[in-house]
Structure formats: C-alpha cells, structure tokens
C-alpha positions in Angstrom: -23.2 -6.2 27.9 -25.4 -5.6 24.9 -22.5 -5.9 22.5 -21.5 -9.2 24.1 -25.1 -10.5 23.7 -25.2 -9.5 20.0 -21.8 -11.1 19.3 -22.9 -14.2 21.1 -26.1 -14.5 19.1 -24.1 -14.0 15.8 -21.6 -16.6 16.7 -24.2 -19.1 17.8 -26.0 -18.6 14.5 -22.9 -18.9 12.3 -20.9 -21.6 14.1 -23.4 -24.3 15.0 -23.8 -26.0 11.6 -23.5 -29.9 11.8 -23.5 -32.7 9.2 -24.5 -30.7 6.1 -25.1 -32.7 3.0 -24.4 -30.8 -0.2 -25.4 -31.5 -3.8 -24.2 -29.1 -6.5 -25.8 -29.3 -10.0 -26.1 -33.0 -9.7 -22.5 -33.5 -8.6 -22.1 -35.8 -5.6 -20.5 -34.0 -2.7 -19.3 -35.4 0.6 -21.1 -34.5 3.8 -19.5 -31.9 6.0 -19.2 -31.8 9.8 -18.2 -28.5 11.3 -17.2 -27.9 14.9 -19.8 -27.0 17.4 -18.0 -24.1 19.1 -19.0 -22.2 22.2 -18.0 -18.7 23.3 -16.2 -20.1 26.3 -13.8 -22.0 24.0 -12.8 -18.9 22.0 -11.1 -15.7 23.0 -11.7 -12.3 21.3 -8.3 -10.6 20.8 -8.0 -6.9 20.0 -10.8 -4.8 18.5 -10.5 -6.3 15.1 -11.3 -9.7 16.5 -10.0 -13.1 15.5 -11.3 -16.3 16.9 -8.7 -18.2 18.9 -10.0 -21.6 20.0 -8.5 -24.2 22.2 -10.4 -27.1 20.6 -9.8 -28.0 16.9 -12.2 -26.2 14.6 -13.0 -29.4 12.7 -14.1 -32.5 14.6 -12.3 -35.8 14.1 -15.3 -37.2 12.3 -15.1 -34.5 9.6 -13.9 -35.6 6.1 -10.2 -35.2 5.8 -10.2 -33.1 2.6 -13.4 -32.0 0.8 -13.2 -31.2 -2.9 -15.8 -30.9 -5.7 -15.5 -34.1 -7.8 -15.7 -32.0 -11.0 -14.4 -28.5 -11.7 -17.1 -25.9 -11.1 -17.0 -22.3 -12.3 -18.5 -19.8 -9.8 -19.4 -16.2 -10.6 -18.0 -14.1 -7.8 -18.9 -10.4 -7.1 -16.1 -8.2 -5.7 -15.6 -4.5 -5.0 -12.6 -2.7 -3.6 -12.2 -2.3 0.1 -8.7 -1.6 1.2 -7.0 -3.3 3.0 -9.2 -6.4 2.5 -9.3 -6.4 -1.2 -8.0 -4.4 -4.2 -9.8 -4.5 -7.5 -8.2 -3.6 -10.8 -10.2 -3.5 -14.0 -8.7 -3.3 -17.5 -10.6 -1.4 -20.2 -12.0 -4.5 -21.8 -13.7 -5.4 -18.5 -11.1 -7.9 -17.2 -11.3 -7.8 -13.4 -8.4 -8.8 -11.2 -8.1 -8.7 -7.4 -5.4 -8.8 -4.8 -5.2 -8.6 -1.0 -6.3 -10.9 1.8 -9.8 -11.6 0.4 -8.2 -12.5 -3.0 -5.8 -14.8 -1.2 -8.7 -16.4 0.7 -10.7 -16.9 -2.5 -7.8 -18.5 -4.4 -7.1 -20.7 -1.4 -10.7 -21.9 -1.3 -10.6 -22.4 -5.1 -7.5 -24.6 -4.9 -8.7 -26.5 -1.9 -12.3 -27.2 -3.1 -11.5 -27.5 -6.8 -13.5 -24.7 -8.4 -12.7 -21.9 -10.7 -14.3 -18.4 -10.8 -15.0 -15.3 -12.8 -15.1 -11.9 -11.2 -17.8 -9.2 -11.6 -18.2 -5.8 -10.1 -21.5 -4.3 -8.9 -22.5 -1.4 -11.2 -23.1 0.9 -8.3 -19.9 -0.1 -6.4 -22.0 -0.8 -3.3 -22.2 -3.6 -0.7 -26.0 -3.5 -0.7 -29.1 -2.1 1.2 -32.8 -2.3 0.5 -34.1 0.0 -2.2 -37.4 1.9 -2.3 -38.8 -0.7 -4.7 -38.3 -3.6 -2.3 -35.2 -4.9 -4.0 -31.5 -4.7 -2.9 -28.7 -2.9 -4.6 -25.0 -3.6 -4.7 -23.4 -7.0 -4.4 -26.2 -8.3 -2.1 -28.7 -7.5 -4.9 -26.6 -9.4 -7.4 -26.4 -12.5 -5.2 -30.2 -12.2 -4.5 -31.0 -12.0 -8.2 -28.7 -15.0 -9.1 -26.4 -12.6 -10.9 -23.5 -13.9 -8.8 -23.0 -17.2 -6.9 -20.7 -15.6 -4.2 -19.7 -12.1 -3.1 -16.4 -11.6 -1.3 -17.0 -8.5 0.8 -16.5 -9.2 3.6 -20.0 -8.3 4.6 -21.3 -7.4 8.0 -23.9 -9.8 9.3 -27.4 -8.2 10.0 -30.8 -9.6 10.4 -32.2 -8.0 7.2 -29.3 -9.2 5.1 -29.6 -12.8 6.5 -33.1 -12.9 5.2 -32.1 -12.5 1.5 -28.6 -14.1 1.4 -26.7 -16.8 3.4 -23.5 -15.9 5.2 -20.4 -18.0 5.5 -18.5 -18.7 8.7 -17.1 -15.4 10.1 -13.8 -14.0 9.0 -13.4 -11.3 11.7 -15.3 -9.0 14.0 -14.7 -5.3 13.4 -15.8 -2.0 14.9 -16.5 1.4 13.4 -14.1 4.3 14.4 -13.8 8.0 13.7 -10.8 9.0 11.5 -9.9 12.7 11.5 -6.8 14.7 10.8 -4.4 14.9 13.8 -4.6 18.3 15.4 -1.6 20.4 14.5 0.5 22.7 16.5 -0.1 26.2 15.2 1.1 29.5 16.5 -1.5 31.3 18.7 -1.4 35.1 18.1 -3.3 35.7 21.3 -1.2 33.2 23.2 0.1 35.8 25.7 -3.5 35.9 27.2 -3.7 32.1 27.6 -1.8 31.7 30.9 -4.9 33.2 32.6 -8.6 32.7 31.9 -10.7 35.7 31.1 -12.1 35.8 34.6 -8.6 36.2 36.1 -7.8 39.1 33.8 -11.1 40.8 34.8 -10.3 40.4 38.5 -6.7 41.7 38.0 -8.0 44.9 36.3 -10.6 45.3 39.1 -7.9 44.8 41.8 -5.7 47.5 40.3 -8.6 50.0 40.5 -9.7 48.9 44.0 -6.3 49.1 45.5 -5.6 52.5 43.9 -8.9 53.9 45.2 -8.3 52.5 48.7 -4.8 54.1 48.9 -6.1 57.3 47.5 -8.9 57.6 50.1 -6.6 56.5 53.0 -4.1 59.2 52.0 -6.8 61.9 51.6 -8.4 61.0 54.9 -5.2 61.5 56.8 -4.4 64.7 55.0 -7.9 66.1 55.7 -7.6 65.2 59.4 -4.2 66.8 59.7 -5.2 70.0 57.9 -8.5 70.5 59.6 -10.6 69.5 56.7 -8.8 71.6 54.1 -8.7 69.8 50.7 -5.3 69.4 49.1 -4.9 71.4 45.8 -4.8 69.2 42.7 -5.9 66.1 44.7 -7.9 64.9 41.7 -4.7 63.9 40.1 -3.6 61.8 43.1 -6.2 59.1 42.3 -4.7 58.4 38.9 -1.2 58.6 40.4 -2.1 55.9 43.0 -3.7 53.7 40.3 -0.6 54.0 38.1 1.7 53.1 41.0 -0.4 50.0 41.7 -0.2 49.0 38.1 3.6 49.5 38.1 3.9 47.3 41.1 1.9 44.5 39.3 4.3 44.7 36.3 7.4 44.7 38.5 8.5 48.1 37.2 10.5 50.5 39.5 8.2 52.9 41.5 8.4 55.4 44.3 5.8 54.8 47.0 6.1 56.8 50.2 4.0 55.3 53.0 3.9 56.8 56.4 1.0 55.1 58.2 0.2 51.6 59.3 -2.9 51.2 57.1 -1.0 52.2 54.0 1.8 49.8 54.8 -0.5 46.9 55.2 -2.3 47.6 51.8 1.0 48.2 50.0 2.6 45.1 51.4 -0.4 42.9 50.6 -0.5 44.2 47.0 3.2 43.7 46.5 3.0 40.1 47.6 0.0 39.4 45.4 1.7 41.1 42.5 4.8 39.0 42.8 2.9 35.8 42.9 0.7 36.7 39.9 3.6 38.0 37.8 5.8 34.9 38.5 2.9 32.6 37.7 2.2 34.4 34.5 5.8 34.4 33.4 6.3 30.7 34.1 3.1 29.7 32.4 3.8 31.8 29.3 7.3 30.3 29.0 5.8 26.8 29.1 3.1 27.6 26.6 5.6 29.1 24.1 8.0 26.1 24.4 5.6 23.2 24.7 2.2 23.4 22.9 -0.6 21.0 23.8 -2.4 19.9 20.7 -6.2 19.6 21.5 -8.0 16.5 20.5 -11.6 17.4 19.7 -13.2 14.3 18.2 -13.1 11.1 20.2 -16.8 10.3 20.3 -19.8 10.4 17.9 -21.5 13.0 20.0 -18.6 15.4 19.5 -18.7 15.2 15.7 -22.4 15.4 15.6 -22.5 18.6 17.7 -19.7 20.3 15.7 -21.5 21.7 12.7 -18.2 22.8 11.1 -17.0 19.3 10.3 -18.3 17.2 7.4 -18.9 13.4 7.7 -17.9 10.8 5.1 -19.7 7.4 5.1 -19.4 4.4 2.9 -22.6 4.2 0.9 -25.0 1.2 1.1 -23.6 -0.4 4.2 -25.3 -2.0 7.2 -24.7 1.2 9.2 -26.3 3.4 6.5 -29.3 1.0 6.3 -29.7 1.3 10.1 -29.5 5.1 9.9 -32.2 5.2 7.3 -34.7 3.4 9.6 -33.8 4.4 13.2 -36.3 6.7 14.9 -34.3 8.0 17.9 -31.0 7.9 19.6 -27.5 8.9 18.5 -27.7 7.1 15.2 -30.8 9.1 14.4 -28.8 12.3 15.2 -26.1 10.9 13.0 -28.5 10.4 10.1 -29.9 13.9 10.6 -26.5 15.3 9.5 -27.5 14.5 6.0 -30.4 17.0 6.2 -27.9 19.8 6.8 -25.6 18.7 3.9 -22.8 17.5 6.2 -23.0 13.8 5.4 -21.3 12.5 2.2 -21.7 8.9 1.0 -19.0 7.4 -1.2 -18.4 3.9 -2.6 -15.8 1.9 -0.8 -13.3 2.3 -3.6 -13.2 6.1 -3.0 -12.8 6.0 0.8 -9.0 5.6 0.8 -8.5 8.5 -1.5 -11.0 10.6 0.5 -8.8 10.1 3.6 -5.8 11.7 1.9 -7.6 14.3 -0.2 -10.2 15.6 2.3 -9.6 14.3 5.8 -5.9 15.2 5.9 -6.3 18.9 5.1 -10.0 19.8 5.5 -12.6 19.6 8.2 -13.8 16.1 7.4 -14.3 13.0 9.5 -14.2 9.5 8.0 -16.6 7.0 9.7 -15.4 3.5 8.7 -14.2 0.2 10.2 -11.1 0.1 12.3 -9.2 -2.0 9.8 -9.6 0.8 7.2 -8.4 3.4 9.7 -5.3 1.3 10.5 -4.6 1.0 6.8 -4.6 4.7 6.4 -2.4 5.0 9.5 0.1 2.4 8.2 0.4 3.8 4.6 0.6 7.4 5.8 3.5 6.6 8.1 5.2 4.4 5.6 5.1 7.1 2.9 5.7 10.3 4.9 7.2 9.1 8.2 4.8 11.2 10.2 1.3 10.8 11.9 -1.2 13.1 10.1 -4.3 11.2 11.2 -6.0 10.5 14.5 -8.5 7.7 15.4 -11.1 8.5 18.0 -11.4 6.5 21.2 -15.0 5.4 20.7 -15.8 1.9 19.4 -19.3 1.7 17.9 -21.4 -0.5 15.6 -19.7 -3.9 15.9 -20.2 -6.3 13.1 -19.3 -9.9 12.3 -17.9 -10.1 8.7 -18.0 -13.0 6.3 -18.7 -13.9 2.6 -22.2 -14.3 1.2 -23.9 -16.7 -1.2 -27.4 -17.2 -2.6 -30.1 -18.2 -0.1 -30.0 -21.9 0.3 -26.7 -22.2 -1.6 -25.6 -25.8 -1.6 -21.9 -25.1 -1.8 -21.6 -22.3 0.9 -21.4 -24.9 3.7 -18.4 -26.4 2.0 -16.7 -23.0 1.7 -17.5 -22.3 5.4 -16.0 -25.6 6.4 -12.7 -24.7 4.7 -12.8 -21.1 6.0 -13.0 -22.5 9.6 -9.9 -24.6 9.0 -8.1 -21.5 7.7 -9.3 -19.5 10.7 -7.9 -22.0 13.1 -4.4 -21.1 11.9 -5.1 -17.3 11.8 -4.1 -17.3 8.1 -6.4 -14.5 7.1 -5.0 -12.2 9.9 -1.5 -13.0 8.7 -2.4 -11.8 5.2 -4.1 -8.7 6.8 -1.0 -7.9 8.9 1.1 -7.9 5.8 -1.0 -5.1 4.5 -0.6 -3.1 7.7 3.2 -3.0 8.4 3.1 0.3 10.3 -0.4 0.3 11.7 0.7 0.8 15.3 3.4 3.5 14.6 1.0 6.3 15.3 -1.4 4.8 17.9 0.5 6.5 20.8 1.6 9.7 19.1 1.9 12.4 21.7 -0.5 15.4 21.8 2.3 17.6 23.2 4.7 19.2 20.7 8.0 20.8 21.8 8.9 23.8 19.6 12.3 25.3 19.2 11.8 27.3 16.0 11.8 31.1 16.0 8.5 32.8 16.3 7.3 34.7 13.2 5.0 37.7 13.0 2.1 35.3 12.3 2.5 33.9 15.8 3.0 37.2 17.6 0.8 39.7 15.7 -1.5 39.8 18.7 1.2 41.5 20.8 1.8 44.1 18.1 -2.0 44.8 17.8 -2.0 45.4 21.5 1.0 47.8 21.2 -0.6 49.7 18.3 -3.9 50.0 20.1 -2.1 51.4 23.1 -0.3 54.0 21.0 -3.5 55.1 19.3 -5.2 55.4 22.7 -2.3 57.5 24.0 -2.6 59.8 21.0 -6.3 60.3 21.6 -5.7 61.1 25.3 -3.0 63.6 24.3 -5.3 65.4 21.9 -7.9 65.6 24.5 -5.5 67.1 27.0 -4.2 69.7 24.5 -7.7 70.7 23.4 -8.9 74.0 25.0 -11.4 73.6 27.7 
C-alpha cells in the first residue's frame, strides 16, 4: 500500500503538466499541452514498469509537431549504466554513447531540432549531497549550469527535485539482490545427512538401552533358575548383548537365542524398528547422492545483512546511498551499518557490470542494484556461457521512478517531456531495452535441484574414510589395552 501511494504521488507530480509556454534564449517556441493522465488509465506491467494507457498521451489540442525554430546546442552529461547506456571515451576526450538512452537522446534531438555535446562527470557518479552543501556527480553538474541535461536515467526523490527538474518518467524500477547461484558441490559428510543429529543421538542411546534391557532380563532369569548364583563371566554378556543389538540395526547376520516371552517381545520390537530405520536411511542416502538440492540463502535484505561472511556492492552516490546516509532506524539503517564493518563497497556505475563477473560470480559478494541491471547480467551470462551462474533474490525493495533531469526552471525540459510521453505511448524505449536483454528470462526459473551422474571422487567421500580410519585407530587402542598386563 505504501509503495502504491509513493508511485501515485510521483506520477501525479510528473504527469500533470498542462499548457506550458517555453522561451529558449529568445527563440520563440510553441506552447505545449501534455495529457492529464490518471493512475486508473494506466497499467503497471512487470517489475520494471512501463506505462500502458488506454487514452492518447497527447491531447488533440496539442501542437502536431514541436521543433525549435533554430538549431540549439545542448551540453548533455552522461555516464555508463548498462544496459541503459554505454559510454566510450577516446583519449582526446571525445565521448560517444550507445544503448537505449543514446537512442532516446538522438530521437529527441531529431524531433526537436537540437544538437548536443557529451560530457562525463569527473567522479563518475549520479549525485548526492556533499558535506559542503553542494551536490556531486551529474546532478551537481546540472545544478551548477555545467550541463543543460543529464541522461541518467535518474531516480526521482524529494531532495533531488529541489535542485533539478525531472522529465516525464521513462520507467519504474526496483532494487534486487544479485548473488552467485549456489553450486552443487560434494558433501564429504553427506552420509550423515539423511538423519539430523538428534536422530543419531537417539539411535545410539537405543542401542545401549535395548542391550542393557536384554542383559538384565537374561541375568534375572538365570539368577532365579540357579538360586541366586551369579553366572561366571557375566560381565562380558552385557557387551555381547549390545553388540548383537548393533548388528541387528545394521542388518548383519547374528545369532540370538531367546527362550522367554519378555525377550521375544524386546527382540521383535527392536528388529522391526531396525528394519524401518535402516530402510529409511538407505533410501534417503541414495536420493541425496543422486539428486542434490542447491540451497538458496539470499532472497531478502535481512538475510544478507545478518550473514557477516558476504560483502555488499553498491553503486556510489545514488538515491539509495543518500537515504542510507540519513536514515536513523529500520532495515536501511542496518544496511548502512555494514559499511562500519568493512562489508560495504561503493563503485561507480561503470564498474558494476565488471564487478558482477569478477567478484559476485566466484566470491562471497552480493550486488545490490536495479532489476534491469540484474537482468542484463543474467542475459549476457547465458548468451556467453550457456549456463546460469547468477541468482536474483525474491525481494523487491526501494522502488523509484526514473527520468532525465535538467536545470531547475529549464525552459526546454517541458518540450523534451512532451516528446518523451509520445515515445512512451508506443513503448519504444522498452523495445530498445529488450534488444539489450535477449536472454534475460533464460535463468529466471532455473532449478535448485541438480541430478548428478558423475563418479564420486575422494573429495566427496573423504568423510567415510576418516570414519574408517578413526575406527581402526580406536580398535588398535582397545587391543593394546587388552594386551597390557593388569
């Protein structure tokens, strides 16, 4: 409910502009009329949301085709964020871009009759407030008139809206957790896994209890039959009974002479229990050796916060990082506290894609980024290797509406927003985005169960040999104790 209210407020703020008159550097510009959309007329589809509206985005009274009457050169800030935009920079400082945001910028330039030059932020950041009261990153460049526009796309927040103006929204995206997919690895102590530790403890106790019961029943009848005379060597009968009970549990051949009703009841009960336990263990062990269940540990923020063995990677200077720096309590405060223990690492957006392959794939790292970035990693990984090495957690958190930004009070941003709304009505941006993610859904339903048919190596069974070696050493110690003179 809270998320729906936030999204509703953002949309109401961004999509309710009407009859904006624009004047750019003395150039006469036609007035714009943008559609007055409501949430009831639009449907949010999928997590990375596009706006699908039944009514036309532009009203019939809007001008048919707005264009600047004279060519205008805009200074546009851009930084790499795969899959939205790629940035290439030649040594002389010539910046070129590609991807959906580059297509959007060029489409706007052709439609509105302007040209542009590209600049990159020196710190490679989107922008958050600094300790001196200014803003860094591309937001700081726009705020200080070092750039007319910044592509982003940027997540809309209240603090950002106070220093820059946002265009009409491009998409709504959520943050997700990207970790390496748990792998099926041999478990050396897998022979213990069919039963929990409590079952093993009870089984050992039962062997001792049944052996003692049979011993005392046998001794009682012998004492009654012999007038209370103790049987010579009876101290060895206790170990003999316990060993016979243990043999019955393992299904080994044994000789058990029972002559009385009490003994028959105890022996019959133990044999039935032993058969059930042994068959259950054998069946469960066969299943575990043939089909391994891969555990999924990180579906929610709380899980990665509580696991101190995993490091967290954030994009630096984002709306989420800004919130984490000011929040006083709650799960985002706990997330921010991971920086105090050295678990949090903040990277520029241009380094996130490489971090997924260099750190998340093979090391205990989690990447906390937007779902679109996670899908890009999914898609490229499957396209290149044909397998699913990454896993996206189930939790959706920190939803944001994304758009371009311009200077506060920018006279040409409404014209850009008007054209963007027309493009959005045809889902053109999402078509460009889909072209970047050809195999994004290939790993979404990858199974967490792996059927194995390869031969087991010593690495997977060394636990059994350790048990065998330990038993042999114990037998040697017992033998030495028996041979030692009393």
